[in-house]
All heavy atoms as atom14 arrays in JSON, in Angstrom:
{
  "sequence": "MSERELEAKLSAGLKQSFRRVVEQHRRDNQPLIFSENGVVTQVDPFTVSI",
  "atom14_mask": [
    [1, 1, 1, 1, 1, 1, 1, 1, 0, 0, 0, 0, 0, 0],
    [1, 1, 1, 1, 1, 1, 0, 0, 0, 0, 0, 0, 0, 0],
    [1, 1, 1, 1, 1, 1, 1, 1, 1, 0, 0, 0, 0, 0],
    [1, 1, 1, 1, 1, 1, 1, 1, 1, 1, 1, 0, 0, 0],
    [1, 1, 1, 1, 1, 1, 1, 1, 1, 0, 0, 0, 0, 0],
    [1, 1, 1, 1, 1, 1, 1, 1, 0, 0, 0, 0, 0, 0],
    [1, 1, 1, 1, 1, 1, 1, 1, 1, 0, 0, 0, 0, 0],
    [1, 1, 1, 1, 1, 0, 0, 0, 0, 0, 0, 0, 0, 0],
    [1, 1, 1, 1, 1, 1, 1, 1, 1, 0, 0, 0, 0, 0],
    [1, 1, 1, 1, 1, 1, 1, 1, 0, 0, 0, 0, 0, 0],
    [1, 1, 1, 1, 1, 1, 0, 0, 0, 0, 0, 0, 0, 0],
    [1, 1, 1, 1, 1, 0, 0, 0, 0, 0, 0, 0, 0, 0],
    [1, 1, 1, 1, 0, 0, 0, 0, 0, 0, 0, 0, 0, 0],
    [1, 1, 1, 1, 1, 1, 1, 1, 0, 0, 0, 0, 0, 0],
    [1, 1, 1, 1, 1, 1, 1, 1, 1, 0, 0, 0, 0, 0],
    [1, 1, 1, 1, 1, 1, 1, 1, 1, 0, 0, 0, 0, 0],
    [1, 1, 1, 1, 1, 1, 0, 0, 0, 0, 0, 0, 0, 0],
    [1, 1, 1, 1, 1, 1, 1, 1, 1, 1, 1, 0, 0, 0],
    [1, 1, 1, 1, 1, 1, 1, 1, 1, 1, 1, 0, 0, 0],
    [1, 1, 1, 1, 1, 1, 1, 1, 1, 1, 1, 0, 0, 0],
    [1, 1, 1, 1, 1, 1, 1, 0, 0, 0, 0, 0, 0, 0],
    [1, 1, 1, 1, 1, 1, 1, 0, 0, 0, 0, 0, 0, 0],
    [1, 1, 1, 1, 1, 1, 1, 1, 1, 0, 0, 0, 0, 0],
    [1, 1, 1, 1, 1, 1, 1, 1, 1, 0, 0, 0, 0, 0],
    [1, 1, 1, 1, 1, 1, 1, 1, 1, 1, 0, 0, 0, 0],
    [1, 1, 1, 1, 1, 1, 1, 1, 1, 1, 1, 0, 0, 0],
    [1, 1, 1, 1, 1, 1, 1, 1, 1, 1, 1, 0, 0, 0],
    [1, 1, 1, 1, 1, 1, 1, 1, 0, 0, 0, 0, 0, 0],
    [1, 1, 1, 1, 1, 1, 1, 1, 0, 0, 0, 0, 0, 0],
    [1, 1, 1, 1, 1, 1, 1, 1, 1, 0, 0, 0, 0, 0],
    [1, 1, 1, 1, 1, 1, 1, 0, 0, 0, 0, 0, 0, 0],
    [1, 1, 1, 1, 1, 1, 1, 1, 0, 0, 0, 0, 0, 0],
    [1, 1, 1, 1, 1, 1, 1, 1, 0, 0, 0, 0, 0, 0],
    [1, 1, 1, 1, 1, 1, 1, 1, 1, 1, 1, 0, 0, 0],
    [1, 1, 1, 1, 1, 1, 0, 0, 0, 0, 0, 0, 0, 0],
    [1, 1, 1, 1, 1, 1, 1, 1, 1, 0, 0, 0, 0, 0],
    [1, 1, 1, 1, 1, 1, 1, 1, 0, 0, 0, 0, 0, 0],
    [1, 1, 1, 1, 0, 0, 0, 0, 0, 0, 0, 0, 0, 0],
    [1, 1, 1, 1, 1, 1, 1, 0, 0, 0, 0, 0, 0, 0],
    [1, 1, 1, 1, 1, 1, 1, 0, 0, 0, 0, 0, 0, 0],
    [1, 1, 1, 1, 1, 1, 1, 0, 0, 0, 0, 0, 0, 0],
    [1, 1, 1, 1, 1, 1, 1, 1, 1, 0, 0, 0, 0, 0],
    [1, 1, 1, 1, 1, 1, 1, 0, 0, 0, 0, 0, 0, 0],
    [1, 1, 1, 1, 1, 1, 1, 1, 0, 0, 0, 0, 0, 0],
    [1, 1, 1, 1, 1, 1, 1, 0, 0, 0, 0, 0, 0, 0],
    [1, 1, 1, 1, 1, 1, 1, 1, 1, 1, 1, 0, 0, 0],
    [1, 1, 1, 1, 1, 1, 1, 0, 0, 0, 0, 0, 0, 0],
    [1, 1, 1, 1, 1, 1, 1, 0, 0, 0, 0, 0, 0, 0],
    [1, 1, 1, 1, 1, 1, 0, 0, 0, 0, 0, 0, 0, 0],
    [1, 1, 1, 1, 1, 1, 1, 1, 0, 0, 0, 0, 0, 0]
  ],
  "atom14_positions": [
    [[83.5, 152.58, 122.3], [84.51, 151.54, 122.13], [83.81, 150.31, 121.53], [82.79, 149.86, 122.03], [85.11, 151.2, 123.49], [86.15, 150.14, 123.42], [86.89, 149.63, 125.0], [87.34, 151.15, 125.74], [0.0, 0.0, 0.0], [0.0, 0.0, 0.0], [0.0, 0.0, 0.0], [0.0, 0.0, 0.0], [0.0, 0.0, 0.0], [0.0, 0.0, 0.0]],
    [[84.39, 149.81, 120.5], [83.8, 148.64, 119.84], [84.14, 147.36, 120.61], [85.0, 147.35, 121.5], [84.31, 148.53, 118.4], [85.65, 148.11, 118.39], [0.0, 0.0, 0.0], [0.0, 0.0, 0.0], [0.0, 0.0, 0.0], [0.0, 0.0, 0.0], [0.0, 0.0, 0.0], [0.0, 0.0, 0.0], [0.0, 0.0, 0.0], [0.0, 0.0, 0.0]],
    [[83.47, 146.3, 120.27], [83.69, 145.02, 120.93], [85.11, 144.51, 120.68], [85.75, 143.96, 121.58], [82.68, 144.01, 120.41], [82.72, 142.69, 121.14], [81.63, 141.74, 120.67], [80.58, 142.21, 120.22], [81.87, 140.53, 120.76], [0.0, 0.0, 0.0], [0.0, 0.0, 0.0], [0.0, 0.0, 0.0], [0.0, 0.0, 0.0], [0.0, 0.0, 0.0]],
    [[85.63, 144.74, 119.49], [87.0, 144.29, 119.17], [88.03, 145.07, 119.98], [89.02, 144.5, 120.43], [87.27, 144.47, 117.68], [86.59, 143.45, 116.83], [86.99, 143.59, 115.39], [86.27, 142.63, 114.57], [86.39, 142.55, 113.28], [87.2, 143.35, 112.63], [85.7, 141.64, 112.61], [0.0, 0.0, 0.0], [0.0, 0.0, 0.0], [0.0, 0.0, 0.0]],
    [[87.82, 146.37, 120.13], [88.75, 147.19, 120.92], [88.76, 146.73, 122.37], [89.81, 146.62, 122.99], [88.37, 148.67, 120.84], [88.62, 149.31, 119.49], [88.07, 150.72, 119.41], [87.11, 151.05, 120.13], [88.63, 151.5, 118.62], [0.0, 0.0, 0.0], [0.0, 0.0, 0.0], [0.0, 0.0, 0.0], [0.0, 0.0, 0.0], [0.0, 0.0, 0.0]],
    [[87.57, 146.49, 122.91], [87.47, 146.02, 124.29], [88.16, 144.68, 124.45], [88.92, 144.47, 125.41], [86.0, 145.91, 124.71], [85.74, 145.39, 126.12], [86.37, 146.31, 127.15], [84.25, 145.24, 126.36], [0.0, 0.0, 0.0], [0.0, 0.0, 0.0], [0.0, 0.0, 0.0], [0.0, 0.0, 0.0], [0.0, 0.0, 0.0], [0.0, 0.0, 0.0]],
    [[87.93, 143.78, 123.52], [88.56, 142.46, 123.57], [90.07, 142.57, 123.5], [90.8, 141.88, 124.22], [88.04, 141.6, 122.42], [88.42, 140.15, 122.52], [87.76, 139.32, 121.44], [86.53, 139.4, 121.3], [88.5, 138.6, 120.73], [0.0, 0.0, 0.0], [0.0, 0.0, 0.0], [0.0, 0.0, 0.0], [0.0, 0.0, 0.0], [0.0, 0.0, 0.0]],
    [[90.59, 143.45, 122.67], [92.04, 143.65, 122.55], [92.63, 144.2, 123.84], [93.7, 143.76, 124.28], [92.34, 144.58, 121.38], [0.0, 0.0, 0.0], [0.0, 0.0, 0.0], [0.0, 0.0, 0.0], [0.0, 0.0, 0.0], [0.0, 0.0, 0.0], [0.0, 0.0, 0.0], [0.0, 0.0, 0.0], [0.0, 0.0, 0.0], [0.0, 0.0, 0.0]],
    [[91.94, 145.15, 124.46], [92.43, 145.73, 125.7], [92.4, 144.72, 126.84], [93.34, 144.65, 127.64], [91.61, 146.96, 126.07], [91.92, 148.15, 125.2], [91.17, 149.38, 125.63], [91.53, 150.56, 124.73], [90.97, 151.81, 125.23], [0.0, 0.0, 0.0], [0.0, 0.0, 0.0], [0.0, 0.0, 0.0], [0.0, 0.0, 0.0], [0.0, 0.0, 0.0]],
    [[91.34, 143.92, 126.92], [91.27, 142.89, 127.94], [92.36, 141.84, 127.76], [92.99, 141.41, 128.72], [89.9, 142.22, 127.92], [88.74, 143.04, 128.45], [87.42, 142.32, 128.19], [88.91, 143.32, 129.92], [0.0, 0.0, 0.0], [0.0, 0.0, 0.0], [0.0, 0.0, 0.0], [0.0, 0.0, 0.0], [0.0, 0.0, 0.0], [0.0, 0.0, 0.0]],
    [[92.6, 141.45, 126.53], [93.65, 140.47, 126.24], [95.03, 141.01, 126.63], [95.83, 140.3, 127.24], [93.63, 140.11, 124.76], [94.64, 139.2, 124.46], [0.0, 0.0, 0.0], [0.0, 0.0, 0.0], [0.0, 0.0, 0.0], [0.0, 0.0, 0.0], [0.0, 0.0, 0.0], [0.0, 0.0, 0.0], [0.0, 0.0, 0.0], [0.0, 0.0, 0.0]],
    [[95.29, 142.27, 126.3], [96.58, 142.88, 126.66], [96.74, 142.96, 128.17], [97.82, 142.69, 128.71], [96.67, 144.27, 126.04], [0.0, 0.0, 0.0], [0.0, 0.0, 0.0], [0.0, 0.0, 0.0], [0.0, 0.0, 0.0], [0.0, 0.0, 0.0], [0.0, 0.0, 0.0], [0.0, 0.0, 0.0], [0.0, 0.0, 0.0], [0.0, 0.0, 0.0]],
    [[95.66, 143.29, 128.87], [95.71, 143.36, 130.33], [95.97, 142.01, 130.97], [96.74, 141.9, 131.93], [0.0, 0.0, 0.0], [0.0, 0.0, 0.0], [0.0, 0.0, 0.0], [0.0, 0.0, 0.0], [0.0, 0.0, 0.0], [0.0, 0.0, 0.0], [0.0, 0.0, 0.0], [0.0, 0.0, 0.0], [0.0, 0.0, 0.0], [0.0, 0.0, 0.0]],
    [[95.34, 140.96, 130.45], [95.56, 139.61, 130.98], [97.0, 139.16, 130.75], [97.62, 138.54, 131.62], [94.59, 138.63, 130.34], [93.16, 138.7, 130.86], [92.25, 137.81, 130.01], [93.08, 138.31, 132.3], [0.0, 0.0, 0.0], [0.0, 0.0, 0.0], [0.0, 0.0, 0.0], [0.0, 0.0, 0.0], [0.0, 0.0, 0.0], [0.0, 0.0, 0.0]],
    [[97.54, 139.45, 129.58], [98.93, 139.07, 129.29], [99.89, 139.79, 130.22], [100.85, 139.2, 130.72], [99.27, 139.4, 127.83], [98.63, 138.45, 126.85], [98.96, 138.83, 125.41], [98.23, 137.94, 124.44], [98.51, 138.3, 123.04], [0.0, 0.0, 0.0], [0.0, 0.0, 0.0], [0.0, 0.0, 0.0], [0.0, 0.0, 0.0], [0.0, 0.0, 0.0]],
    [[99.64, 141.08, 130.47], [100.5, 141.86, 131.36], [100.41, 141.32, 132.8], [101.43, 141.19, 133.47], [100.09, 143.32, 131.32], [100.99, 144.23, 132.12], [100.55, 145.69, 132.01], [99.36, 145.98, 131.97], [101.51, 146.58, 131.96], [0.0, 0.0, 0.0], [0.0, 0.0, 0.0], [0.0, 0.0, 0.0], [0.0, 0.0, 0.0], [0.0, 0.0, 0.0]],
    [[99.22, 140.99, 133.26], [99.04, 140.44, 134.6], [99.76, 139.1, 134.74], [100.43, 138.84, 135.74], [97.56, 140.26, 134.92], [96.92, 141.49, 134.96], [0.0, 0.0, 0.0], [0.0, 0.0, 0.0], [0.0, 0.0, 0.0], [0.0, 0.0, 0.0], [0.0, 0.0, 0.0], [0.0, 0.0, 0.0], [0.0, 0.0, 0.0], [0.0, 0.0, 0.0]],
    [[99.62, 138.23, 133.73], [100.28, 136.93, 133.75], [101.8, 137.1, 133.84], [102.46, 136.44, 134.64], [99.91, 136.14, 132.49], [100.65, 134.85, 132.35], [100.31, 133.75, 133.11], [101.7, 134.73, 131.45], [100.99, 132.56, 132.98], [102.39, 133.55, 131.31], [102.03, 132.45, 132.08], [0.0, 0.0, 0.0], [0.0, 0.0, 0.0], [0.0, 0.0, 0.0]],
    [[102.32, 138.02, 133.03], [103.76, 138.26, 133.03], [104.24, 138.71, 134.41], [105.25, 138.23, 134.93], [104.1, 139.3, 131.97], [105.58, 139.62, 131.9], [105.84, 140.74, 130.87], [107.22, 140.68, 130.49], [107.69, 140.09, 129.39], [106.86, 139.53, 128.56], [108.96, 140.06, 129.13], [0.0, 0.0, 0.0], [0.0, 0.0, 0.0], [0.0, 0.0, 0.0]],
    [[103.51, 139.63, 135.03], [103.89, 140.13, 136.35], [103.85, 139.05, 137.41], [104.73, 138.97, 138.27], [102.99, 141.29, 136.74], [103.28, 142.55, 135.98], [102.37, 143.66, 136.42], [102.65, 144.88, 135.66], [101.95, 145.98, 135.76], [100.92, 146.05, 136.59], [102.26, 147.04, 135.04], [0.0, 0.0, 0.0], [0.0, 0.0, 0.0], [0.0, 0.0, 0.0]],
    [[102.83, 138.19, 137.36], [102.73, 137.1, 138.33], [103.9, 136.14, 138.19], [104.54, 135.76, 139.17], [101.38, 136.36, 138.19], [101.4, 135.05, 138.95], [100.24, 137.23, 138.66], [0.0, 0.0, 0.0], [0.0, 0.0, 0.0], [0.0, 0.0, 0.0], [0.0, 0.0, 0.0], [0.0, 0.0, 0.0], [0.0, 0.0, 0.0], [0.0, 0.0, 0.0]],
    [[104.21, 135.75, 136.97], [105.32, 134.82, 136.75], [106.65, 135.45, 137.19], [107.45, 134.81, 137.86], [105.39, 134.37, 135.27], [106.65, 133.57, 135.0], [104.16, 133.55, 134.91], [0.0, 0.0, 0.0], [0.0, 0.0, 0.0], [0.0, 0.0, 0.0], [0.0, 0.0, 0.0], [0.0, 0.0, 0.0], [0.0, 0.0, 0.0], [0.0, 0.0, 0.0]],
    [[106.87, 136.72, 136.86], [108.11, 137.39, 137.26], [108.22, 137.48, 138.78], [109.3, 137.27, 139.34], [108.18, 138.78, 136.64], [108.44, 138.76, 135.15], [108.35, 140.12, 134.5], [107.84, 141.08, 135.13], [108.76, 140.24, 133.33], [0.0, 0.0, 0.0], [0.0, 0.0, 0.0], [0.0, 0.0, 0.0], [0.0, 0.0, 0.0], [0.0, 0.0, 0.0]],
    [[107.12, 137.76, 139.47], [107.14, 137.84, 140.93], [107.46, 136.48, 141.55], [108.26, 136.39, 142.47], [105.78, 138.34, 141.47], [105.73, 138.47, 142.97], [106.64, 139.55, 143.49], [106.72, 140.63, 142.93], [107.36, 139.27, 144.56], [0.0, 0.0, 0.0], [0.0, 0.0, 0.0], [0.0, 0.0, 0.0], [0.0, 0.0, 0.0], [0.0, 0.0, 0.0]],
    [[106.88, 135.43, 141.03], [107.15, 134.09, 141.56], [108.59, 133.68, 141.26], [109.19, 132.96, 142.06], [106.16, 133.08, 140.99], [104.84, 133.11, 141.7], [104.51, 132.23, 142.69], [103.78, 133.95, 141.58], [103.29, 132.51, 143.14], [102.83, 133.56, 142.47], [0.0, 0.0, 0.0], [0.0, 0.0, 0.0], [0.0, 0.0, 0.0], [0.0, 0.0, 0.0]],
    [[109.14, 134.11, 140.16], [110.55, 133.83, 139.87], [111.45, 134.55, 140.86], [112.42, 133.97, 141.36], [110.9, 134.25, 138.45], [110.35, 133.31, 137.41], [110.71, 133.76, 136.02], [110.2, 132.82, 135.02], [110.39, 132.96, 133.72], [111.05, 133.99, 133.24], [109.89, 132.07, 132.88], [0.0, 0.0, 0.0], [0.0, 0.0, 0.0], [0.0, 0.0, 0.0]],
    [[111.14, 135.81, 141.14], [111.95, 136.58, 142.11], [111.9, 135.94, 143.49], [112.91, 135.88, 144.19], [111.46, 138.03, 142.21], [111.96, 138.93, 141.12], [111.71, 140.39, 141.45], [110.29, 140.7, 141.59], [109.48, 141.07, 140.59], [109.95, 141.16, 139.37], [108.21, 141.32, 140.82], [0.0, 0.0, 0.0], [0.0, 0.0, 0.0], [0.0, 0.0, 0.0]],
    [[110.71, 135.49, 143.91], [110.54, 134.92, 145.25], [110.85, 133.43, 145.3], [110.81, 132.83, 146.38], [109.1, 135.13, 145.72], [108.75, 136.6, 145.87], [109.67, 137.44, 145.95], [107.54, 136.91, 145.92], [0.0, 0.0, 0.0], [0.0, 0.0, 0.0], [0.0, 0.0, 0.0], [0.0, 0.0, 0.0], [0.0, 0.0, 0.0], [0.0, 0.0, 0.0]],
    [[111.16, 132.83, 144.15], [111.45, 131.4, 144.04], [110.31, 130.57, 144.63], [110.52, 129.66, 145.42], [112.78, 131.06, 144.71], [113.3, 129.73, 144.25], [112.95, 129.24, 143.19], [114.15, 129.12, 145.06], [0.0, 0.0, 0.0], [0.0, 0.0, 0.0], [0.0, 0.0, 0.0], [0.0, 0.0, 0.0], [0.0, 0.0, 0.0], [0.0, 0.0, 0.0]],
    [[109.07, 130.9, 144.25], [107.89, 130.19, 144.7], [107.21, 129.52, 143.51], [107.19, 130.08, 142.41], [106.89, 131.15, 145.34], [107.38, 131.81, 146.6], [106.35, 132.79, 147.14], [105.41, 133.17, 146.45], [106.52, 133.2, 148.37], [0.0, 0.0, 0.0], [0.0, 0.0, 0.0], [0.0, 0.0, 0.0], [0.0, 0.0, 0.0], [0.0, 0.0, 0.0]],
    [[106.62, 128.34, 143.72], [105.93, 127.68, 142.61], [104.61, 128.4, 142.28], [104.01, 129.03, 143.14], [105.66, 126.28, 143.14], [105.6, 126.43, 144.61], [106.59, 127.54, 144.94], [0.0, 0.0, 0.0], [0.0, 0.0, 0.0], [0.0, 0.0, 0.0], [0.0, 0.0, 0.0], [0.0, 0.0, 0.0], [0.0, 0.0, 0.0], [0.0, 0.0, 0.0]],
    [[104.19, 128.28, 141.04], [102.87, 128.75, 140.64], [101.89, 127.64, 140.98], [102.12, 126.48, 140.65], [102.84, 129.03, 139.14], [103.7, 130.18, 138.65], [103.83, 130.14, 137.14], [103.08, 131.49, 139.08], [0.0, 0.0, 0.0], [0.0, 0.0, 0.0], [0.0, 0.0, 0.0], [0.0, 0.0, 0.0], [0.0, 0.0, 0.0], [0.0, 0.0, 0.0]],
    [[100.8, 127.98, 141.65], [99.81, 126.99, 142.04], [98.48, 127.38, 141.41], [98.03, 128.52, 141.54], [99.68, 126.92, 143.57], [101.02, 126.54, 144.17], [98.59, 125.92, 143.97], [101.06, 126.62, 145.68], [0.0, 0.0, 0.0], [0.0, 0.0, 0.0], [0.0, 0.0, 0.0], [0.0, 0.0, 0.0], [0.0, 0.0, 0.0], [0.0, 0.0, 0.0]],
    [[97.87, 126.44, 140.71], [96.59, 126.71, 140.08], [95.77, 125.42, 140.02], [96.27, 124.34, 140.29], [96.76, 127.31, 138.68], [97.47, 126.42, 137.72], [96.76, 125.6, 136.88], [98.85, 126.4, 137.64], [97.4, 124.76, 135.97], [99.5, 125.58, 136.75], [98.77, 124.76, 135.91], [0.0, 0.0, 0.0], [0.0, 0.0, 0.0], [0.0, 0.0, 0.0]],
    [[94.5, 125.57, 139.7], [93.6, 124.43, 139.58], [93.26, 124.21, 138.12], [92.9, 125.14, 137.41], [92.33, 124.69, 140.39], [91.42, 123.64, 140.2], [0.0, 0.0, 0.0], [0.0, 0.0, 0.0], [0.0, 0.0, 0.0], [0.0, 0.0, 0.0], [0.0, 0.0, 0.0], [0.0, 0.0, 0.0], [0.0, 0.0, 0.0], [0.0, 0.0, 0.0]],
    [[93.38, 122.98, 137.68], [93.05, 122.63, 136.31], [92.14, 121.41, 136.33], [92.55, 120.34, 136.79], [94.33, 122.32, 135.52], [94.08, 122.02, 134.07], [95.38, 121.82, 133.31], [96.36, 121.35, 133.9], [95.4, 122.15, 132.12], [0.0, 0.0, 0.0], [0.0, 0.0, 0.0], [0.0, 0.0, 0.0], [0.0, 0.0, 0.0], [0.0, 0.0, 0.0]],
    [[90.89, 121.59, 135.91], [89.89, 120.52, 135.92], [89.71, 119.92, 137.31], [89.58, 118.72, 137.48], [90.26, 119.42, 134.92], [90.24, 119.91, 133.51], [89.47, 120.81, 133.17], [91.1, 119.35, 132.68], [0.0, 0.0, 0.0], [0.0, 0.0, 0.0], [0.0, 0.0, 0.0], [0.0, 0.0, 0.0], [0.0, 0.0, 0.0], [0.0, 0.0, 0.0]],
    [[89.76, 120.79, 138.34], [89.56, 120.35, 139.71], [90.79, 119.75, 140.37], [90.72, 119.31, 141.51], [0.0, 0.0, 0.0], [0.0, 0.0, 0.0], [0.0, 0.0, 0.0], [0.0, 0.0, 0.0], [0.0, 0.0, 0.0], [0.0, 0.0, 0.0], [0.0, 0.0, 0.0], [0.0, 0.0, 0.0], [0.0, 0.0, 0.0], [0.0, 0.0, 0.0]],
    [[91.9, 119.72, 139.67], [93.14, 119.16, 140.21], [94.1, 120.31, 140.47], [94.41, 121.1, 139.59], [93.78, 118.16, 139.21], [95.09, 117.63, 139.75], [92.81, 117.04, 138.9], [0.0, 0.0, 0.0], [0.0, 0.0, 0.0], [0.0, 0.0, 0.0], [0.0, 0.0, 0.0], [0.0, 0.0, 0.0], [0.0, 0.0, 0.0], [0.0, 0.0, 0.0]],
    [[94.58, 120.4, 141.73], [95.54, 121.45, 142.09], [96.91, 121.05, 141.56], [97.38, 119.93, 141.78], [95.58, 121.65, 143.62], [96.63, 122.68, 144.0], [94.21, 122.08, 144.13], [0.0, 0.0, 0.0], [0.0, 0.0, 0.0], [0.0, 0.0, 0.0], [0.0, 0.0, 0.0], [0.0, 0.0, 0.0], [0.0, 0.0, 0.0], [0.0, 0.0, 0.0]],
    [[97.55, 121.97, 140.86], [98.83, 121.7, 140.2], [99.85, 122.75, 140.6], [99.53, 123.93, 140.68], [98.65, 121.73, 138.67], [97.59, 120.85, 138.31], [99.91, 121.32, 137.96], [0.0, 0.0, 0.0], [0.0, 0.0, 0.0], [0.0, 0.0, 0.0], [0.0, 0.0, 0.0], [0.0, 0.0, 0.0], [0.0, 0.0, 0.0], [0.0, 0.0, 0.0]],
    [[101.08, 122.32, 140.84], [102.19, 123.24, 141.11], [103.12, 123.2, 139.91], [103.45, 122.13, 139.41], [102.95, 122.82, 142.36], [102.17, 123.0, 143.63], [103.04, 122.73, 144.84], [104.26, 122.81, 144.79], [102.4, 122.41, 145.94], [0.0, 0.0, 0.0], [0.0, 0.0, 0.0], [0.0, 0.0, 0.0], [0.0, 0.0, 0.0], [0.0, 0.0, 0.0]],
    [[103.55, 124.4, 139.49], [104.44, 124.5, 138.33], [105.63, 125.37, 138.71], [105.48, 126.41, 139.35], [103.69, 125.13, 137.14], [104.61, 125.31, 135.95], [102.49, 124.3, 136.76], [0.0, 0.0, 0.0], [0.0, 0.0, 0.0], [0.0, 0.0, 0.0], [0.0, 0.0, 0.0], [0.0, 0.0, 0.0], [0.0, 0.0, 0.0], [0.0, 0.0, 0.0]],
    [[106.8, 124.93, 138.32], [108.0, 125.73, 138.52], [107.91, 126.97, 137.62], [107.76, 126.83, 136.41], [109.23, 124.9, 138.17], [110.54, 125.64, 138.38], [110.54, 126.69, 139.07], [111.56, 125.17, 137.85], [0.0, 0.0, 0.0], [0.0, 0.0, 0.0], [0.0, 0.0, 0.0], [0.0, 0.0, 0.0], [0.0, 0.0, 0.0], [0.0, 0.0, 0.0]],
    [[108.0, 128.19, 138.18], [107.85, 129.39, 137.36], [108.95, 129.57, 136.31], [108.78, 130.27, 135.34], [107.85, 130.53, 138.37], [108.55, 129.99, 139.55], [108.25, 128.53, 139.57], [0.0, 0.0, 0.0], [0.0, 0.0, 0.0], [0.0, 0.0, 0.0], [0.0, 0.0, 0.0], [0.0, 0.0, 0.0], [0.0, 0.0, 0.0], [0.0, 0.0, 0.0]],
    [[110.08, 128.89, 136.5], [111.18, 129.01, 135.56], [110.95, 128.17, 134.3], [111.65, 128.35, 133.3], [112.51, 128.64, 136.22], [112.88, 129.59, 137.34], [112.66, 129.24, 138.67], [113.42, 130.83, 137.06], [112.98, 130.13, 139.69], [113.74, 131.73, 138.07], [113.51, 131.36, 139.39], [0.0, 0.0, 0.0], [0.0, 0.0, 0.0], [0.0, 0.0, 0.0]],
    [[109.96, 127.27, 134.34], [109.65, 126.46, 133.17], [108.54, 127.08, 132.33], [108.25, 126.59, 131.23], [109.23, 125.04, 133.58], [108.04, 125.12, 134.38], [110.32, 124.34, 134.35], [0.0, 0.0, 0.0], [0.0, 0.0, 0.0], [0.0, 0.0, 0.0], [0.0, 0.0, 0.0], [0.0, 0.0, 0.0], [0.0, 0.0, 0.0], [0.0, 0.0, 0.0]],
    [[107.92, 128.16, 132.83], [106.82, 128.82, 132.13], [107.4, 129.87, 131.19], [108.21, 130.71, 131.6], [105.86, 129.48, 133.13], [104.76, 130.24, 132.4], [105.27, 128.45, 134.07], [0.0, 0.0, 0.0], [0.0, 0.0, 0.0], [0.0, 0.0, 0.0], [0.0, 0.0, 0.0], [0.0, 0.0, 0.0], [0.0, 0.0, 0.0], [0.0, 0.0, 0.0]],
    [[106.99, 129.84, 129.94], [107.47, 130.85, 128.99], [106.61, 132.1, 129.11], [105.4, 132.01, 129.3], [107.44, 130.32, 127.56], [106.11, 130.02, 127.19], [0.0, 0.0, 0.0], [0.0, 0.0, 0.0], [0.0, 0.0, 0.0], [0.0, 0.0, 0.0], [0.0, 0.0, 0.0], [0.0, 0.0, 0.0], [0.0, 0.0, 0.0], [0.0, 0.0, 0.0]],
    [[107.26, 133.22, 128.99], [106.55, 134.51, 129.09], [106.37, 135.08, 127.7], [107.2, 135.08, 126.88], [107.32, 135.51, 129.97], [107.42, 134.97, 131.37], [106.64, 136.84, 129.97], [108.15, 135.86, 132.33], [0.0, 0.0, 0.0], [0.0, 0.0, 0.0], [0.0, 0.0, 0.0], [0.0, 0.0, 0.0], [0.0, 0.0, 0.0], [0.0, 0.0, 0.0]]
  ]
}
């Protein structure tokens, strides 16, 4: 497997994981919580584009 193929597969997997997390939080009506530059941030999952 070449480096480009591996990179493409990893990118596709990350996109799929992100989509599933956002969809799950939308179903459960829970905010997405993450850290950005050391600051904890809550985001409404309905405002995130998939």
